[in-house]
Each structure stands twice: as structure tokens, then as C-alpha cells.
C-alpha positions in Angstrom: 82.1 127.3 91.9 84.4 124.3 90.7 86.6 122.0 92.1 89.5 123.9 91.3 88.3 127.2 92.8 87.2 125.1 95.8 90.6 123.9 96.3 92.5 127.6 95.4 89.9 128.6 98.3 91.0 125.8 100.9 94.2 126.3 101.0 94.4 130.2 100.9 91.9 129.3 104.1 94.4 126.8 105.7 97.8 128.9 104.7 95.4 131.7 107.5 95.2 129.0 110.0 91.3 129.0 109.1 90.5 125.5 109.3 87.0 126.2 111.1 86.1 128.8 108.9 87.0 127.0 105.4 84.4 124.4 107.7 81.9 126.8 108.0 82.0 127.9 104.3 83.2 125.3 101.9 81.2 122.3 103.2 78.1 120.5 102.5 75.6 120.5 106.0 76.2 116.4 105.9 79.8 116.1 105.2 81.0 113.1 106.3 85.0 112.9 107.6 86.4 109.6 108.1 89.9 109.2 110.2 92.8 106.1 109.4 91.4 104.4 112.2 87.7 104.0 110.8 86.9 106.8 113.2 84.2 109.4 112.0 82.1 112.6 111.6 78.6 112.8 110.3 77.4 116.9 109.7 78.8 119.7 109.3 78.7 120.2 113.4 80.4 116.8 113.8 83.5 117.7 111.6 84.1 121.2 113.0 83.6 120.1 116.7 86.3 117.3 115.5 88.4 119.8 114.0 88.4 121.9 116.7 89.3 118.7 119.3 92.6 118.0 117.3 93.6 121.8 117.3 93.0 121.9 121.2 95.8 119.0 121.4 98.7 120.9 119.8 100.9 122.9 121.7 102.6 124.5 118.4 103.0 124.7 115.1 106.3 125.1 113.7 105.6 124.7 110.3 104.7 123.4 107.0 100.7 123.3 105.9 99.7 121.9 101.7 102.5 120.8 100.0 100.5 119.2 96.9 96.7 119.6 95.4 95.8 116.9 92.6 92.1 118.0 91.2 90.7 116.6 89.3 86.5 117.0 88.5 84.9 115.8 91.5 87.6 115.3 94.4 90.9 116.3 95.0 94.3 115.6 96.6 95.9 117.2 99.3 99.1 116.3 100.6 100.0 117.9 104.2 103.5 118.3 105.8 103.1 119.4 109.4 106.0 120.4 112.2 104.2 120.4 115.2 104.3 119.8 118.9 101.4 117.6 120.8 100.1 118.6 123.5 102.2 116.8 126.7 104.6 115.7 123.8 108.0 115.8 121.5 108.4 118.4 118.6 107.3 115.8 115.3 107.3 116.0 111.4 105.0 114.2 109.9 102.7 113.6 106.2 99.1 114.0 106.1 97.1 113.0 103.1 93.6 114.3 102.3 90.6 112.4 100.1 88.5 114.9 99.3 85.1 114.0 97.4 83.3 118.0 95.9 79.1 118.0 95.3 77.0 120.5 94.6 79.9 123.0 94.8 80.5 122.0 98.5 83.3 119.4 99.9 80.8 116.0 101.0 83.9 113.3 102.4 86.9 113.7 103.6 89.5 111.0 104.1 92.7 110.9 106.0 95.5 109.3 106.3 99.2 109.8 108.2 100.7 106.9 109.5 102.5 104.9 106.6 101.8 101.2 106.5 105.3 99.4 107.0 105.8 96.7 104.2 
């Protein structure tokens, strides 16, 4: 499976709300995930736990998904548009950018950015 095919599979999982299943199938066992705030998760089990915790903090999704994908040979960037209500919060719309590195037909690294820096 090349990177383009991996991205197509990942997007299909995301559209179906099956993010954890995507991580189980498409992520390497030694994957590393980095958040914008400097926190990280190492290993597939920790990345899946991080994803489950993030979804547990959302009261409702109102729409969104992957709006753009930029695919290179061994990396890709996804743009996520999200319309959601966090638990105990108010409804919000936001963008998140995910940059991914691929090796051996698996995602080995991901970086997420969601809050733009005021310039």
C-alpha cells in the first residue's frame, strides 16, 4: 500500500467515525504522536488511549471531517474542520492540522496543530 492508498483508508475510517480502528490497522506499533502543547504519546496503545480520552471529552459532534489532504511520498497533511460541543463547554468550530510520517506502509509519526499563533 502506498501513501496515497493509506491516506484514502484513513479518511474513510475518519468519515465513519472509526478513528480507533484506523489507528489499530494503519499505525506502526512504535508510532509517536505529538500535540501542539508539547505533550506526546509513544506506542500504538498510548496513542489509542489518547484518542479515546479526547473523544470522551466531546459531548456532541455537529459536523466536520477532513476538508483537505496533501499527500507526498512518505508524509501527508490533513486539514480537519470540526464543529463540536466539548463536555461542559459551548459549541465551537475549529480547524486542526495533522502532519503524518509514513514508513513501511504504516503511520509512524503524527503532529497536531489547532490554535493559530496571533501574528
